C-alpha positions in Angstrom: 35.2 -2.9 -4.5 34.7 0.7 -5.6 34.6 3.8 -3.4 32.1 6.6 -3.9 34.2 9.6 -5.1 34.8 12.5 -2.7 33.4 10.7 0.3 35.8 10.2 3.2 34.3 7.6 5.4 31.9 4.6 5.2 30.5 1.7 7.2 29.4 -1.6 5.8 25.8 -2.7 6.4 24.8 -6.4 5.9 21.3 -7.8 5.5 21.4 -11.4 6.8 20.0 -13.7 4.0 18.8 -16.3 6.6 16.1 -13.7 7.7 14.8 -13.5 4.1 12.5 -16.3 3.0 12.1 -15.1 -0.6 13.9 -12.5 -2.8 12.7 -8.9 -2.4 12.8 -6.3 -5.2 12.8 -2.5 -4.9 12.1 -2.9 -1.2 12.3 -0.1 1.3 14.3 -1.2 4.4 14.8 0.6 7.7 18.3 1.6 8.8 18.3 2.4 12.5 21.4 4.2 13.7 22.1 4.3 17.4 24.5 3.0 20.0 22.9 -0.5 19.5 22.0 -1.1 15.9 21.4 -4.2 13.9 20.7 -7.9 14.6 24.1 -8.1 16.4 24.1 -4.8 18.3 26.7 -2.4 17.1 27.6 1.2 18.2 27.4 3.4 15.1 27.3 6.8 16.9 30.6 7.6 15.2 28.3 8.8 12.3 26.8 11.5 14.5 30.3 12.3 15.9 31.4 13.0 12.3 28.5 14.9 10.8 26.5 16.1 13.8 23.1 17.5 12.9 23.9 17.7 9.1 21.8 14.7 8.2 22.1 15.0 4.5 25.9 14.6 4.5 25.4 10.8 4.0 25.0 8.4 1.1 24.0 4.8 0.8 25.2 2.6 -2.0 24.8 -1.0 -3.3 27.5 -3.5 -2.6 29.6 -2.2 -5.5 30.3 0.8 -3.3 29.4 3.4 -6.0 25.7 3.0 -7.0 23.7 5.3 -4.8 20.3 4.4 -3.4 17.5 6.8 -2.4 17.1 7.6 1.3 14.3 9.1 3.2 15.2 10.6 6.6 12.3 9.8 8.9 14.1 10.9 12.0 17.6 12.4 12.8 18.1 13.0 16.5 21.6 14.3 16.9 21.2 15.1 20.6 20.4 11.4 21.4 22.4 10.0 18.5 19.6 8.1 16.9 18.3 8.1 13.3 15.7 6.3 11.2 16.5 6.1 7.5 14.5 4.3 4.8 16.5 3.0 1.9 15.1 1.6 -1.3 17.1 -1.5 -2.1 16.8 -2.9 -5.7 17.4 -6.6 -4.7 17.6 -8.4 -1.4 18.7 -12.0 -1.9 17.4 -15.0 0.1 20.5 -17.2 -0.6 23.4 -14.8 0.1 23.8 -11.8 2.3 23.1 -8.3 0.8 25.7 -5.7 1.6 25.2 -1.9 1.5 27.6 1.0 2.4 26.7 4.0 4.4 29.0 7.0 3.6 29.3 9.9 5.9 31.6 13.0 5.6 31.2 16.4 7.3 33.2 18.0 4.5 30.9 16.8 1.7 28.1 18.9 0.3 24.5 17.9 1.3 23.5 14.9 -0.8 20.2 16.4 -1.9 19.9 14.3 -5.1 19.6 11.1 -3.1 18.8 12.0 0.5 15.8 13.9 1.9 13.1 14.3 4.4 9.4 13.2 3.8 7.8 14.7 0.7 11.2 15.5 -0.9 11.9 14.0 -4.3 14.4 11.5 -2.9 11.9 10.4 -0.3 9.2 9.9 -2.8 11.6 7.8 -4.9 12.0 5.5 -1.9 8.3 4.8 -1.8 7.6 4.4 -5.6 6.8 0.9 -7.0 3.6 0.5 -5.1 4.8 0.6 -1.5 2.4 2.8 0.4 3.1 1.9 4.0 5.7 0.1 6.0 5.8 -0.1 9.8 8.2 -1.7 12.3 6.0 -2.5 15.3 8.9 -3.3 17.6 10.5 0.1 17.1 7.3 2.0 17.9 5.5 0.3 20.8 2.3 2.2 20.4 2.4 2.1 16.6 -0.3 -0.5 16.1 -2.7 0.9 18.7 -2.3 4.4 17.2 -3.0 3.0 13.7 -6.1 1.1 14.9 -7.5 4.1 16.6 -6.8 6.2 13.5 -8.6 3.6 11.3 -11.6 3.5 13.6 -12.0 7.3 13.3 -11.5 7.2 9.6 -14.1 4.5 8.9 -16.6 6.0 11.4 -16.4 9.2 9.4 -17.7 7.4 6.3 -20.8 6.1 8.1 -23.9 7.7 9.7 -23.2 8.8 13.3 -23.2 5.9 15.8 -23.9 3.3 13.1 -21.3 0.9 14.5 -22.9 1.0 17.9 -26.4 0.5 16.7 -26.1 -1.9 13.7 -27.1 -5.5 13.8 -25.1 -6.1 10.6 -22.2 -7.9 12.3 -21.1 -9.5 9.0 -20.7 -6.1 7.3 -17.0 -5.9 6.2 -16.7 -2.4 7.7 -18.0 -3.7 11.1 -15.7 -6.6 11.0 -12.7 -4.3 10.6 -14.0 -1.9 13.3 -14.6 -4.7 15.7 -11.0 -6.1 15.1 -9.7 -2.6 15.8 -11.5 -2.6 19.2 -10.3 -6.0 20.2 -6.7 -5.3 19.3 -6.8 -2.0 21.2 -8.1 -3.9 24.2 -5.2 -6.3 23.9 -2.8 -3.3 23.9 -1.8 -4.0 20.3 -0.6 -7.5 21.1 -1.1 -10.2 18.5 -1.4 -13.7 20.0 0.2 -16.5 18.1 -0.9 -18.9 16.8 -4.6 -18.2 17.5 -4.6 -14.8 15.8 -2.3 -15.7 12.9 -5.0 -15.0 10.3 -5.6 -11.6 11.8 -2.1 -10.5 10.8 -3.3 -10.2 7.2 -6.4 -8.3 8.3 -4.1 -5.8 10.0 -2.5 -5.3 6.6 -5.9 -4.6 5.1 -6.6 -2.0 7.8 -3.3 -0.3 7.0 -4.1 -0.1 3.3 -7.6 1.1 3.9 -6.2 3.8 6.3 -3.9 5.0 3.6 -6.7 5.1 1.0 -9.1 6.9 3.4 -6.4 9.4 4.4 -5.8 10.2 0.8 -9.5 11.0 0.1 -9.9 13.0 3.3 -6.7 15.0 2.7 -5.2 13.6 5.9 -1.7 12.1 6.4 -1.2 8.5 7.5 2.4 9.2 8.4 1.4 11.5 11.3 -2.0 9.9 11.6 -3.7 13.3 11.0 -7.4 13.5 10.0 -9.5 15.9 8.1 -13.2 15.9 7.1 -14.1 13.9 4.0 -13.0 16.0 1.0 -13.6 13.6 -1.8 -16.2 14.8 -4.3 -18.7 17.6 -3.6 -21.4 17.6 -0.8 -23.9 15.7 -2.9 -21.5 12.9 -3.6 -20.5 12.7 0.1 -24.2 12.4 1.0 -24.5 9.7 -1.6 -21.7 7.7 0.1 -23.4 8.0 3.4 -26.6 6.7 2.0 -24.9 3.6 0.4 -22.2 2.4 2.7 -24.5 0.7 5.2 -25.4 -1.8 2.5 -22.7 -4.5 2.5 -22.5 -4.9 -1.3 -22.6 -1.2 -2.1 -19.9 -0.6 0.5 -17.5 -3.0 -1.3 -18.2 -1.2 -4.6 -17.5 2.2 -3.0 -14.2 0.9 -1.5 -13.1 -0.1 -5.0 -13.9 3.4 -6.3 -12.2 5.0 -3.3 -8.9 3.1 -3.7 -8.7 3.7 -7.4 -9.4 7.4 -6.7 -6.8 7.5 -3.9 -4.2 6.0 -6.2 -4.8 8.6 -8.9 -4.8 11.4 -6.3 -1.5 10.2 -4.9 -0.1 10.3 -8.5 -1.1 13.9 -9.1 -4.1 13.2 -11.4 -7.3 15.2 -11.3 -10.1 12.9 -10.0 -13.8 13.8 -10.3 -16.4 11.4 -8.9 -19.4 11.2 -11.2 -22.7 11.7 -9.4 -25.2 10.7 -12.1 -26.7 7.2 -11.9 -26.0 5.1 -15.0 -22.6 6.7 -15.8 -19.1 5.5 -14.9 -17.8 6.2 -11.4 -14.8 8.4 -12.0 -13.4 10.9 -14.5 -9.6 11.0 -14.4 -7.6 13.8 -16.2 -3.9 13.2 -16.7 -1.2 15.9 -17.2 -0.3 16.3 -20.9 -2.9 13.8 -22.1 -5.6 14.9 -24.5 -8.5 12.7 -23.4 -9.8 11.9 -20.0 -10.4 8.4 -18.7 -13.8 7.3 -17.5 -13.6 4.5 -15.0 -16.3 2.1 -13.9 -15.4 0.2 -10.7 -17.0 -3.2 -10.0 -16.6 -5.6 -7.0 -17.0 -9.2 -8.2 -18.9 -11.3 -5.6 -19.0 -14.6 -7.6 -16.8 -15.7 -10.5 -19.6 -17.4 -12.5 -19.3 -16.8 -16.3 -22.7 -15.1 -16.4 -21.9 -12.7 -13.6 -18.6 -11.6 -15.2 -20.2 -11.1 -18.6 -23.0 -9.1 -16.9 -20.4 -6.8 -15.3 -18.7 -6.2 -18.6 -21.9 -5.4 -20.4 -23.1 -3.0 -17.7 -19.7 -1.2 -17.6 -19.7 -0.9 -21.4 -23.2 0.6 -21.4 -22.3 3.1 -18.8 -19.1 4.2 -20.6 -21.0 4.4 -23.9 -23.2 7.2 -22.5 -20.2 9.6 -22.2 -20.3 12.3 -24.8 -17.0 13.0 -26.5 -13.9 10.9 -26.9 -12.4 9.3 -23.8 -10.6 6.2 -22.6 -13.1 3.7 -21.3 -11.8 1.7 -18.4 -13.3 -1.0 -16.2 -11.9 -2.1 -12.8 -13.0 -5.5 -11.5 -12.0 -6.3 -7.9 -12.0 -10.1 -7.7 -10.6 -10.4 -4.2 -13.7 -12.1 -2.7 -14.2 -15.0 -5.2 -10.4 -15.5 -5.7 -9.7 -15.7 -1.9 -6.0 -16.0 -2.6 -5.0 -15.8 1.1 -1.4 -16.4 2.0 0.8 -17.2 -1.0 4.4 -18.2 -1.5 5.1 -16.9 -5.1 3.8 -14.6 -7.8 1.9 -17.1 -9.9 -1.5 -16.1 -11.1 -4.2 -17.8 -9.1 -6.3 -20.3 -11.2 -9.4 -18.2 -10.4 -7.8 -15.1 -11.9 -6.9 -17.0 -15.1 -10.5 -18.3 -15.3 -12.0 -14.8 -14.9 -9.5 -13.3 -17.3 -10.4 -15.8 -20.0 -14.1 -14.8 -19.8 -13.2 -11.1 -19.9 -10.9 -11.5 -22.9 -13.7 -13.2 -24.8 -16.1 -10.4 -23.8 -13.6 -7.7 -25.0 -13.2 -9.0 -28.6 -14.6 -8.1 -32.0 -17.7 -5.9 -32.0 -18.6 -6.7 -28.4 -18.3 -4.1 -25.6 -16.1 -1.7 -27.6 -16.6 1.2 -25.3 -14.2 -0.5 -22.8 -10.6 -0.1 -24.0 -9.0 -1.7 -21.0 -10.0 -3.8 -18.0 -7.9 -4.2 -14.9 -8.6 -7.3 -12.8 -7.5 -6.6 -9.2 -7.1 -9.0 -6.2 -5.4 -9.1 -2.8 -3.0 -11.7 -1.5 -0.6 -11.9 1.4 2.8 -13.2 2.1 4.2 -14.0 5.6 8.0 -14.3 5.9 9.3 -15.7 9.1 7.6 -17.4 12.0 7.7 -16.8 15.7 10.1 -16.4 17.5 11.8 -14.8 14.5 10.8 -11.4 13.3 7.9 -11.7 10.9 7.3 -9.7 7.7 3.7 -9.5 6.7 2.8 -8.1 3.3 -0.5 -7.3 1.8 -0.3 -7.0 -2.0 -3.1 -5.5 -4.2 -2.1 -7.0 -7.5 -3.6 -6.6 -10.9 -3.5 -7.8 -14.5 -4.5 -5.7 -17.6 -6.7 -7.0 -20.4 -7.1 -4.8 -23.5 -10.0 -4.9 -26.0 -8.7 -6.0 -29.4 -10.9 -3.5 -31.3 -11.9 -0.8 -28.9 -13.5 2.5 -30.0 -10.5 4.3 -28.4 -7.3 2.5 -27.9 -5.9 3.0 -24.4 -2.1 3.8 -24.5 -0.1 1.2 -22.6 1.8 4.1 -21.1 -1.3 5.7 -19.5 -1.0 5.2 -15.7 -4.2 3.5 -14.7 -3.3 1.6 -11.5 0.0 0.0 -10.3 -1.3 -1.8 -7.3 -0.4 -1.3 -3.6 2.0 -3.0 -1.2 1.7 -2.7 2.6 4.3 -4.2 4.8 4.8 -4.4 8.5 7.2 -6.2 10.7 6.3 -8.0 13.9 8.7 -8.9 16.7 7.6 -11.7 19.0 8.1 -12.1 22.7 7.4 -15.1 25.0 4.1 -15.0 26.8 4.4 -14.2 30.5 2.6 -16.8 32.7 0.7 -15.6 35.7 1.5 -17.5 38.8 -1.4 -19.3 40.4 -2.4 -18.3 43.9 -2.8 -21.2 46.3 
């Protein structure tokens, strides 16, 4: 076992494999340092005794003791000797324990290459590979309530004033989310098991939509801050307001917004296109000659005719663009795929079926304005059952289908969309029974 050079002290951290139902890769984990840390409470305040308020005089390594991992410092409270550190772990096994080492040394220089606060380069490296949001509900008792209230305010900002109170469209997807937020807030953020098991996955969707909407409003989901809608110009914002109340158009808009949010978060210039009959988004990339024009579609049924019609329409819209560009179509197939809760990464049969139709439509002389199509869908994983701590994951997955003879070949290295992962942990407690009055 190696030792990281020039570091004086370290403590071993073990992730219990019995709590991991399936292997995890490039996964951000929370290290909570306090007088009572871990599954088997242990006092690790000696770390604070050594380095005090100098939070960057730490390092975390893999089990070889020398390979450093990226660390985000969410909180370092020297006075109360508590800290919350997020560490990106390459592989967490489900059959054997995973060991890490936390180094700490008051005489060492600040470890700025691997350790940093939010928005630093090390912190951003923790959250690469599609993870946009992770929460531990037990560690923040009001976390879920705060998030639900935040989501309500965000989604209300997209709709005409008081629409949610006046509408009769109770099956509108936005209303369903809004109503769930209200019900969960009234329950003080408590999820009842087993009767609300399915709503765990809806909470994951709320978290992802909150991240997306915070990106397009210029807010910050980490501190639940809000700003007015800043996506597109005033005319485009009015266009959103006029369309969101229609259930089908709302779903199309949400596809456009999450693709736009992903590109904004990756530093690309995003311009919503206002003119009817043209693609939804113009994306400009650093050091790339041509822009990408993206048409976003929400697939409601997976019939062959419907899929082909979407491809033809997107091709015709991209064809109208003057000048050379990369033509991209995004097809969100979440609704007809209905993947639900899954146990592995196999492609759903419905995705294979949809992809086969799209590959046929993107061949030869057909639909050559589309260089690449991304088929996107959501699924969920749930690891652990009450009374054990439960990890709920929403994954927005995708596959890429290239035209074999496009007008403009889309480079495989062009960053179009890498999906999203949202994770949250739930700790369960026995229900308290109210005594009956005689």
